[in-house]
N, C-alpha and C positions, 0 to 999 in steps of 0.2 A: 367829812362826812357826808354824804349824798342826800338831800332831801327828797327826791323821790328814787325808788330804787323799786327792782322787782327781782324774785327768787324764783328760777325755772328750775323744778323739780322733774325728772326725767327718771322714768320708772320702767323698767322690763320685766318680764317675765316668760317663762314657760320657753325660753330660748333653747334650751337641749341641747346644749353645747353646739348651737349654730356660730360658728367663729368667723366666716366668710366665705368667698367664691362660690357661693349658692344665689340661687332666685330669692327675692322675698329679703325677711329681716335679720340682719347676723350682727353680733358685737362688734365687727369691723366698721360696719354701716352707722351704727349707732355712735361709734367713735367719730367718725366723720362728721356727725349730725352736731355732736357736741361742740366739736371744733369751729364750725360755722356759728353756733351761739355765743361762742364765747367773745367774738368779735363785736358782739353789742354792746352797748355803752348802758352803764349802771344795771347789769343784769350779772345775777349771783346763780351759779350752777348747781344744783345738788343732783347726783346721779345715784341711782339705788336699783333695787331687784325685789322683786315680790315672791321670787323663788321658783325653780325649775329651770334656771338656766347651768346649773353647773353640771346637769347631766349624770347626778348620782346613782341615778338608778338604771344607767346603760353600763354595757361592759366594758371595761377601760382597764389596762393593767399597768398603765405608766405610773411612775411614782409622784410626777407633777399633774394636777389637774388644769388642761391646756385652757379651760373657761376663767378660772381663777388667776392664771398668768394674764389673760386679757383684761380682766376686769382690775387688774393691781396697774397696768399700763394705761388704762383709762381714768384712772383715779375714781373707782367707785367710792362713793360718801360711807354707803351702810346697805346690807342687806337684810331680809327678812326669809325664812324658812317656811317650804311648803311640805306638802306628803311626800313629793317625790325626793327630796332632800334627805328627809328624815326615814327613806326607806333602808338606809344602811349606815347607820351611826358611824361604824368603824370608818368607812370610807369617807365620810361625811368631815370627821375628826382629821383625819389625816389632809383631806383639803384644804381645811381652813388655817392648820398650820402654816401655809403659805400665803394666807389671806394677808393684806397691808391693810385692810378695812374691818369696822365692825360688822358681825352678824348678830341681830339682835331680837330676843325675845323674852316677853315678860313671865309666860305662863309656862314655857318648856323649863321643867326644872329637874333637880337631882331627887330621886326617889326617897332619901333620906332627910335629908335637909330642907327640901323644897324650896332653894335657892336656885336663879337662872343658870341652867346647865351651861350654855353656850353665852359666854361675854358679858353684856350688860343689857337689861331690859331698855333702855332707852339712851339717846344721843342728845347730846346739846350743842347747836352749831351758831357761833356769834357772827352774824351777817351783818355789815353796817352798823354793829354796836348792838344791835338787836339779837336778844336770845331767843333762838328757835330750836324748840323740842322736839324730838319726833320718838313716841311710842310706837313699840312694837308687839305683835300677838300672833300666835298660830291658832287660826279656827277649825283644823283637822283632828284628824284621829290619830293615834299611835297605835301602830300593829307591831309587836316585839318581832325580832328574827325568830325563825324558825329554831326551836331547841333553847331559847333563852328562858329560863326559869327565872332569872331575876332581872326583870328591865330595867335597861340603862337610864331612861328616862321617865319621867311622870309629866301629864299634861295635867295643870292645874287649871280651875275654871274662869274661862277668859273674861268675862264681866267682873268677877270679883278680882281678878289682878290686874285688868286695866285701872279699875278706882282706885285700887290700893297704890299703884306706881303714880298716878295723877296726883292724888295727897300728898304723898312723898314728895313728888317733883315741885308742886306749888309752896311746901312747905321749906323746900331746900334750896331750889334754884329761881323760882320766881320767874319762870319764864313770859315773854312777851307774845309768844304765837306758840301753839301745840298743834302737831299733826300726828293722828293715830293711824298708823299700818297695820293692816290685818290680812294675812294669807288664807286660804283656802275657805273662802265665804261659805256659809251654808245656813239654814232656817235658824238654828241657835244663836248663829254670830248676829243676826238680824236684831234680836233684841238689846243685844250692846248700844247700838245708833240710838236707843230709847234714853240712854242715861250716859251723856257723853259732856258733862259739863266742864268747863273750861277748856273745852275743844276747839279748835277753829274749823277742823277739816278732819273726814275719816274716810281712808282709803283702803277698799278691801281687794283682796286678790281672788283669781278664781283657781278653783280645786282641778279644772281640766276639761277638756271636750265632752268627757262621758256625763260628769256631773251637769254639765251644762246645758245637756240636752243636745249636744251634737254641735256644729259650725254654724249654728244661727248669729246670723250678723245683727250684733243690737242696734245699730243705727237705724233700722226701719222701725224701732218701737215709736207708737203713737200714744195721743192720747195722755193720761195719768203717768203712763211709763215714760213719757218725754220728761217729766219734772215739772214743777211749779214755774211761776214768773219769776219767782227769789231765786231761783236756782238750786232746788233742794230736787234730787233724784230719787224718787221713791221706789223707782224700781233697780236690781241689781245689775245696771246696765249703763254705759254712757251713750248718753243721746245724740250726742253732738259727733258728727263726722268729720267737721272742722271745727275754728274755735269759737264758742261763743263766751260772752263774757258775763260773770253773775258779780251780783253786790251782796252786802250783809242780809241773810235770810230775813224777811219780816216776821216770820211765825215763830222765830226762835231755834228753830232745829238746825244742827249742825249739817251742813252741807256733806254729802255721802257720793263717793263714785266707786263704781266698781269695774276694777280692770279684767275686762271680760277675756276669755281666752283669746278671740280672734284679735284682739289688741295687744301684740306682743310689747308695744312701746305707748306709753302715754305722756302727756308733758302737760302739767299742771303749772300756770305762769300768775305767780301772787304778787300782786300791788302793793306796797307801803309807802307811806308818807313820813319823814322822820319830823317829830314834835321835841319840845322843848325839854321835856323828861320821858315822854313815852314816844310810841310809833301807832301810829293809825293805818289800819286796814283799809284800804280803799277798794279790794275787789279781786275778783280772779278769773281766768279763763281755762279751761280743760278741751285737750284735743286726742284722739288717738291719730298716732302719726306714723301707722304701718306702710301706708301707701307712700308717703314723703320718703322715708326711711329708705325703703327699699329700693328707690329709683336712684339712691346716692353711689358713688364709686367706692370703691374699698379702701381701707386704711391701710397700705401696704407695709408699714413701719410695723402696724398690729401684727400682721402675717407673717411676717420675716422673724419678728419674735418668737412667735408661737412655733413655727418650725427649727427655731433653733434649740427650743427647750425641749421638743419630743424627740 
C-alpha cells in the first residue's frame, strides 16, 4: 500500500462523437493523454464523462455507437447524462447496451417507482485501499419526445435526491472521500452547493454554449470569480488555465468546479496520505487541458477499432 498517492480524475464533456483525425480535442487524443498519465508513479486514473460525448442528438443509423466503442477501449470508469444524451431515450438505451462502464444519475428515475432508471446513482472505487464514492445527478430538464403521452423518465428534485443518497451511502458504505458530479448546471443547481455535508468536492457540467452565453472563455475571469485563497470557486467557471494547487477550504465550503463548455477536458488531481486506519486529504489541483490534449498525436489503435465496427 502506498503512503502517498494521487487520484487523477479526467473528465470529458461535449465531445459530440469527436473520435479523432480532427483539430482540437477528440477521444483519440484523450486516450493518448491517459496513456501518458499511466506512466506516472503512485497515480491512479479515473476517466469519466459529464455528458454530450455520445452524440445521441445527432443523426446516426448504425446499430453500434462509435463513441461508446471508443470509451470501452479507453476503459472509462463512469459517465453522467446531460440534456443531449436524454434527447432520445430509445437511442440512448440502445447505446448503453454496449457500454462496459456505468452511467449514473441519482435523480433520473422511473415515472412509477421513482427508482433510478439508468443503472446506479453512485459508484464506489477502492483505490489504494481507500473507498472513493462518486455520486452523480442531472441538473437539466427533460422534454418528452413528440407524441409521447406517457413520459419514460421522471426527473426528481436534484437537491433532495443527492441528500437522500448521501445519507444512504454513509450509512451503508462509510466512504473515505466523496465526489458529487452534476451535469447541466443552472441557477437551481447552484442551491445544491449550499448543502453538501460529507462531500469532498462538487463538479458540475455545462448545458452548452447557448446557455453559457456563447463561447466565453472562463480563464479571463477575475476578482471574486477567480475564487478565494482557499480554492473555492464561487463562479461557475474554472479560473485556472493551468494547474493551481488548493488545500482544505478554511471556510468549510465544499470546493466547486464548473466544467465550462469551452473546456472539453478537465483534469483534477487529488492527493492523499495513508494513515494507520484512515486516509488524509492533502489537497488537489485542477486544470483545463484542452490545449495540451489537442496537440497530442492520434491513438491509431482506437481509430482502427472504430473503423472496424462501423
